Structures are given as structure tokens and as C-alpha cells.
Backbone as CSV, one residue per row, in Angstrom:
resi,resn,N_x,N_y,N_z,CA_x,CA_y,CA_z,C_x,C_y,C_z
1,UNK,38.014,-39.138,31.914,36.773,-39.564,32.553,36.049,-38.487,33.445
2,UNK,34.811,-38.600,32.959,34.057,-37.510,33.900,32.936,-37.896,34.918
3,UNK,33.563,-38.204,36.223,32.643,-38.475,37.140,31.615,-37.510,37.469
4,UNK,30.729,-38.038,37.700,29.574,-36.921,38.497,29.694,-36.751,39.843
5,UNK,29.095,-36.006,40.437,29.415,-35.436,42.004,28.956,-36.725,42.809
6,UNK,27.819,-37.630,42.595,27.621,-38.814,43.139,28.226,-39.725,43.264
7,UNK,29.300,-39.948,41.932,29.940,-40.925,41.826,31.227,-40.598,42.880
8,UNK,31.628,-39.369,42.818,32.664,-39.015,43.624,32.607,-39.061,44.778
9,UNK,31.526,-38.754,45.527,30.683,-38.921,47.228,30.875,-39.869,47.424
10,UNK,30.657,-41.218,46.742,30.187,-42.616,47.066,31.426,-43.061,47.305
11,UNK,32.381,-42.792,46.304,33.817,-43.101,46.114,34.412,-42.835,47.542
12,UNK,34.083,-41.369,47.861,35.170,-40.821,48.849,34.552,-41.297,50.233
13,UNK,33.317,-41.466,50.301,32.915,-41.892,51.651,33.241,-43.386,51.808
14,UNK,33.515,-44.006,50.741,33.715,-45.446,51.122,35.346,-45.872,51.162
15,UNK,36.088,-44.900,50.698,37.545,-45.078,51.115,37.748,-44.192,52.289
16,UNK,37.079,-43.426,52.546,37.253,-43.080,54.191,36.927,-43.785,55.294
17,UNK,35.723,-44.505,54.956,35.327,-45.283,55.968,35.942,-46.960,55.985
18,UNK,36.763,-47.164,54.638,37.766,-48.560,54.681,39.269,-48.115,55.237
19,UNK,39.206,-46.730,55.278,40.446,-46.728,55.892,40.268,-46.281,57.303
20,UNK,39.321,-46.052,57.804,38.850,-46.129,59.273,39.160,-45.243,60.249
21,UNK,38.663,-45.271,61.314,39.193,-44.253,62.684,40.545,-43.638,62.612
22,UNK,40.872,-42.544,62.985,42.291,-42.230,63.167,42.992,-42.466,62.013
23,UNK,42.457,-42.448,60.854,43.455,-42.342,59.348,42.660,-41.668,58.307
24,UNK,43.764,-40.954,57.739,42.993,-40.131,56.633,43.471,-40.760,54.963
25,UNK,42.732,-40.029,54.175,42.984,-40.551,52.643,43.490,-39.214,51.929
26,UNK,44.082,-39.581,51.043,44.643,-38.176,49.948,43.411,-38.030,48.829
27,UNK,43.226,-36.645,48.781,42.061,-36.631,47.678,42.289,-37.226,46.562
28,UNK,43.533,-37.367,46.223,44.081,-38.277,45.073,43.516,-39.394,44.922
29,UNK,43.686,-39.840,46.010,43.406,-41.740,45.832,41.486,-41.736,45.432
30,UNK,40.614,-40.737,45.746,39.414,-40.375,45.407,39.566,-40.328,43.878
31,UNK,40.387,-39.646,43.468,40.449,-39.513,41.715,40.919,-40.554,41.004
32,UNK,41.834,-41.047,41.639,42.716,-41.902,41.079,41.850,-43.402,40.962
33,UNK,40.745,-43.418,42.050,40.044,-44.555,42.108,39.073,-44.151,40.572
34,UNK,38.227,-43.300,40.497,37.580,-42.884,39.788,38.443,-42.948,37.925
35,UNK,39.345,-42.151,37.967,40.241,-41.635,36.825,41.261,-42.767,36.629
36,UNK,41.564,-43.710,37.117,42.850,-44.282,36.672,43.878,-44.309,37.332
37,UNK,45.246,-44.756,37.131,46.498,-44.694,37.788,47.047,-43.706,37.017
38,UNK,47.037,-43.224,35.461,47.613,-42.217,34.918,46.895,-40.759,34.808
39,UNK,47.898,-39.832,35.390,47.446,-38.469,35.648,46.665,-37.826,35.030
40,UNK,46.649,-38.157,33.359,45.498,-37.465,32.087,43.913,-38.038,32.772
41,UNK,43.688,-38.874,33.442,42.651,-39.576,33.845,42.164,-39.165,35.126
42,UNK,43.014,-38.932,35.889,42.731,-38.722,37.305,42.763,-37.152,37.879
43,UNK,43.902,-36.535,36.890,43.867,-35.308,37.356,43.348,-34.026,37.098
44,UNK,42.221,-34.269,36.144,41.199,-33.279,35.914,40.090,-33.772,36.966
45,UNK,40.089,-34.749,37.536,39.159,-35.128,38.813,39.362,-34.331,40.190
46,UNK,40.526,-33.712,40.286,41.007,-33.219,41.410,40.089,-32.252,41.686
47,UNK,39.633,-30.777,41.183,38.891,-30.032,41.485,37.468,-30.568,41.693
48,UNK,37.155,-31.430,41.055,35.324,-31.773,41.200,35.816,-32.650,42.562
49,UNK,36.471,-33.185,42.992,36.950,-34.217,44.157,36.768,-33.047,45.567
50,UNK,37.410,-31.931,45.219,37.584,-30.698,46.329,36.288,-30.521,46.282
51,UNK,35.760,-30.021,45.373,34.302,-29.368,45.624,33.032,-30.378,46.442
52,UNK,33.610,-31.706,46.104,32.770,-32.655,46.773,33.176,-32.729,48.405
53,UNK,34.215,-33.209,48.733,34.614,-32.671,49.664,34.405,-31.563,50.801
54,UNK,34.564,-30.526,50.145,33.779,-29.351,50.867,32.275,-29.317,51.153
55,UNK,31.504,-29.734,50.295,30.233,-30.048,50.397,29.892,-30.977,51.662
56,UNK,30.822,-32.074,51.340,30.481,-33.414,52.568,30.715,-32.654,54.012
57,UNK,31.965,-31.813,53.960,32.482,-31.337,55.235,31.319,-30.604,55.774
58,UNK,30.701,-29.748,55.159,29.350,-28.650,55.250,28.357,-29.592,56.242
59,UNK,28.152,-30.712,55.339,27.494,-31.646,55.762,27.522,-32.501,57.129
60,UNK,28.790,-32.334,57.567,29.505,-33.303,58.747,29.974,-34.449,58.426
61,UNK,29.941,-34.843,56.975,30.330,-36.080,56.381,31.604,-36.923,56.386
62,UNK,32.459,-35.780,56.245,33.825,-36.245,56.081,34.588,-34.652,56.890
63,UNK,35.831,-35.054,57.105,36.152,-33.680,57.802,37.143,-33.453,56.836
64,UNK,38.012,-32.361,56.716,39.275,-31.873,55.846,40.189,-31.416,56.805
65,UNK,41.245,-32.071,56.405,42.556,-31.826,57.148,43.486,-31.077,56.787
66,UNK,44.236,-30.466,57.357,45.806,-29.900,57.121,46.679,-29.944,58.237
67,UNK,47.946,-30.785,57.906,48.495,-30.751,59.100,48.019,-31.587,60.238
68,UNK,47.019,-32.666,59.925,46.392,-33.100,60.867,45.235,-32.554,61.684
69,UNK,45.164,-31.503,61.405,44.348,-30.468,61.975,42.746,-30.218,61.146
70,UNK,41.316,-30.217,61.602,40.351,-29.747,60.927,40.716,-28.383,60.462
71,UNK,40.118,-28.335,59.367,40.512,-26.622,58.908,38.760,-26.152,58.227
72,UNK,38.680,-25.188,58.144,37.264,-24.403,57.754,37.308,-24.711,56.077
73,UNK,36.040,-25.385,55.824,35.862,-25.815,54.795,35.808,-24.708,53.540
74,UNK,35.493,-23.624,53.866,35.529,-22.543,52.885,36.512,-21.772,53.141
75,UNK,37.243,-22.161,53.549,38.910,-21.479,53.531,40.334,-22.218,53.977
76,UNK,40.584,-23.186,53.080,41.600,-23.752,53.055,42.551,-23.861,51.878
77,UNK,44.197,-23.750,51.707,44.716,-24.136,50.460,45.566,-25.029,51.109
78,UNK,46.000,-25.694,49.690,47.311,-26.530,49.765,46.817,-28.022,49.988
79,UNK,47.646,-28.681,50.169,47.998,-30.034,50.549,46.593,-30.224,51.545
80,UNK,45.979,-31.341,51.613,44.935,-31.528,52.357,44.482,-33.062,52.690
81,UNK,43.870,-33.515,53.458,43.601,-34.728,53.707,42.155,-35.142,54.034
82,UNK,41.436,-36.176,54.017,40.303,-36.532,54.389,40.295,-37.279,55.112
83,UNK,39.202,-37.285,56.255,39.038,-38.003,57.299,37.384,-38.151,57.571
84,UNK,37.287,-39.245,58.592,35.899,-39.103,58.931,35.796,-38.203,59.941
85,UNK,34.500,-37.642,59.760,34.474,-36.797,60.835,34.598,-36.884,62.337
86,UNK,35.141,-35.956,63.010,35.597,-35.886,63.960,36.919,-36.324,64.404
87,UNK,37.436,-36.446,63.152,38.548,-37.240,63.701,39.988,-36.185,63.496
88,UNK,40.877,-35.994,64.358,41.736,-35.032,64.489,41.875,-33.706,65.238
89,UNK,40.650,-34.350,65.960,40.303,-32.671,66.828,41.387,-32.392,67.736
90,UNK,41.922,-33.230,67.879,43.057,-32.910,68.995,44.669,-32.694,68.749
91,UNK,44.676,-32.916,66.945,45.627,-32.540,66.097,46.381,-33.933,66.302
92,UNK,46.136,-34.814,67.200,47.052,-35.934,67.360,46.086,-37.569,66.598
93,UNK,46.698,-38.131,66.541,46.399,-39.540,66.324,45.771,-39.867,64.661
94,UNK,45.764,-38.762,64.188,45.371,-38.797,62.512,46.864,-38.402,61.883
95,UNK,47.044,-39.784,61.462,48.571,-39.757,60.396,48.012,-39.467,58.986
96,UNK,47.480,-40.954,58.375,47.749,-41.141,56.916,49.109,-40.989,56.412
97,UNK,49.888,-40.805,57.150,51.804,-40.491,56.659,51.670,-42.332,56.193
98,UNK,52.175,-42.666,54.856,52.568,-43.805,54.587,51.628,-44.542,53.771
99,UNK,50.159,-44.171,54.099,48.742,-44.737,53.712,49.036,-44.170,51.672
100,UNK,49.410,-43.244,51.311,49.553,-43.378,49.775,50.855,-43.079,49.403
101,UNK,51.496,-42.653,50.346,52.966,-42.125,49.737,53.259,-40.728,49.891
102,UNK,52.277,-39.954,49.609,51.613,-38.807,49.347,52.141,-37.710,50.767
103,UNK,52.911,-36.439,50.391,52.839,-35.766,51.561,53.954,-36.472,52.779
104,UNK,54.688,-37.029,52.512,55.424,-37.814,53.136,56.919,-37.147,53.458
105,UNK,57.259,-35.916,52.142,58.902,-35.272,52.032,58.770,-33.794,53.103
106,UNK,57.918,-33.419,54.052,57.527,-32.446,54.415,58.463,-32.145,55.136
107,UNK,59.680,-33.167,55.539,60.935,-32.420,56.518,60.442,-32.416,57.858
108,UNK,59.601,-32.671,58.423,59.177,-31.821,59.811,59.458,-32.634,60.737
């Protein structure tokens, strides 16, 4: 499926809002909502989802988090989560663990 940036944005903002304050979503949740459960459907959407997340972070509409802390939208790598803006600033209170099952094998 080829989702356009407007569809990705709407889905991302909706999912972050539904999850609520102090919670995060995985970017793959956005991709799966648009591309379906099979990796062939959602996998190709991961880069477009990331591009929209970076744009929305610059606009102050979402926060990109790694290990519960906000990151620079122009300089982050690896696994990340999305939250409502202003969440996770203290590094505590934003978990998201268990929300999608992803990222729980870190062994922290």
C-alpha cells in the first residue's frame, strides 16, 4: 500500500492521542494501521512514517523518544517511540512498554 503523507500524519496523530499522555506508540503501529498486519504491507511504510514523524516533531505536534527521552528529530538512530509533545521530558513516566509488545527484550 502506498499511503500518502497526509494519511500517515492523520493516523499517527490519532494513535498518539488515543494512547494518551504519558504513553508512547511504536512507529510500526502507524504502518500496520495503514498497511495491514503482513510485513509486506506495513514494512515499506516505515521510512515514510519516519519522515512524517520527523516533520511533525519539528512542528511540535509529536515527540520522538529513545529510551524514554526526547531526541533531536534530525539526529537519531535505531528504535524510537512517538508520544504527545512534552512527554518524557523528565525521562520518567513515559513507558509504552507492553503497549505493542515491541522493544520489551532490551534486558535493562
